[in-house]
C-alpha positions in Angstrom: 76.9 176.3 -0.2 76.4 172.2 0.3 79.2 171.4 3.5 79.7 167.3 4.7 79.5 167.3 8.1 81.5 163.7 9.1 80.7 162.3 11.9 83.6 160.6 13.8 83.0 158.4 16.9 85.6 158.3 20.0 85.9 156.3 23.0 83.6 158.2 25.0 81.5 158.5 22.8 81.4 155.0 22.3 81.7 154.4 25.9 77.9 156.8 26.7 76.5 154.3 23.3 77.3 151.9 25.7 76.4 153.5 29.2 72.9 155.1 28.3 72.5 154.2 24.6 68.6 156.7 25.7 70.9 159.5 26.5 73.5 159.7 23.8 71.4 159.0 21.0 68.0 161.7 22.3 71.4 164.6 22.6 71.9 162.8 18.7 68.5 163.7 18.3 67.5 166.6 19.1 70.6 168.3 17.2 70.2 166.9 13.7 66.1 167.3 14.5 67.2 171.3 14.9 69.2 170.9 11.7 67.3 169.7 10.1 63.6 171.8 11.5 66.1 175.4 10.4 66.1 174.1 6.6 69.4 172.8 6.2 69.4 169.5 7.0 69.6 167.3 2.6 70.6 163.6 3.9 72.3 161.5 6.1 73.9 158.7 7.2 75.5 156.7 10.2 76.9 153.6 10.4 76.5 150.2 11.8 79.2 150.4 13.5 78.6 147.9 16.4 77.1 144.8 14.4 79.9 144.5 11.1 83.5 145.6 11.1 84.0 147.4 8.1 86.3 145.7 5.1 88.7 148.3 4.2 89.6 147.3 -0.1 93.1 148.7 -1.1 94.1 149.5 -4.3 97.8 149.3 -6.5 99.0 151.0 -8.8 99.4 147.4 -11.3 95.4 147.5 -10.3 96.5 144.0 -7.7 94.2 145.2 -4.5 94.3 143.9 -0.7 91.3 143.3 0.7 91.8 143.9 4.7 89.0 143.5 7.4 89.3 147.2 9.8 89.0 150.5 9.0 91.4 152.0 6.3 92.4 153.9 9.5 92.0 152.0 13.2 92.7 154.7 16.0 90.8 156.4 18.8 88.2 157.6 16.3 86.0 155.8 13.4 83.8 156.8 10.7 80.6 157.0 12.4 78.5 158.4 9.8 78.6 161.8 7.4 75.2 164.3 7.1 74.9 167.1 4.0 73.4 170.3 4.6 73.2 173.2 3.2 73.8 177.1 4.9 75.2 180.2 3.1 78.8 180.3 4.5 81.6 177.5 6.3 81.0 179.5 9.3 77.8 178.3 9.1 78.7 175.5 9.2 81.2 176.0 11.6 78.8 177.3 14.1 76.0 173.9 13.3 78.9 172.0 14.0 79.2 173.3 16.9 75.7 172.9 18.4 76.6 168.3 18.3 76.2 168.3 22.1 77.8 164.9 22.3 81.4 163.9 22.5 81.8 163.4 18.4 84.6 164.9 16.4 83.2 167.0 13.6 84.8 167.2 10.4 82.9 169.5 8.2 83.7 169.0 3.8 83.0 171.1 1.5 80.7 169.5 -1.7 82.1 169.7 -5.0 79.6 171.7 -7.1 79.1 170.0 -10.2 77.6 171.2 -14.1 
């Protein structure tokens, strides 16, 4: 089954990045490297959360668009990126997510299988 591991940065993880980027990135890259070495990583991307702020476009039922600076849901946790993995079941996806050694939040979402 394919799952998305959706990574959310936290105030603590952003502080770690600012304080010691190399250590933070090393731990993160080690985690995803282990998933890749096990043949379970399909793809992934990180968002540039430091240099350019997100923009949000909201559509209303009448077709009007509202554009605002910033994420759709501002707060302590902000979307940082995602990985798509292929594993036996949800429990395996949870175990892989628990292996992340940096203080981010990981949401685990099953991907729709298309015909």
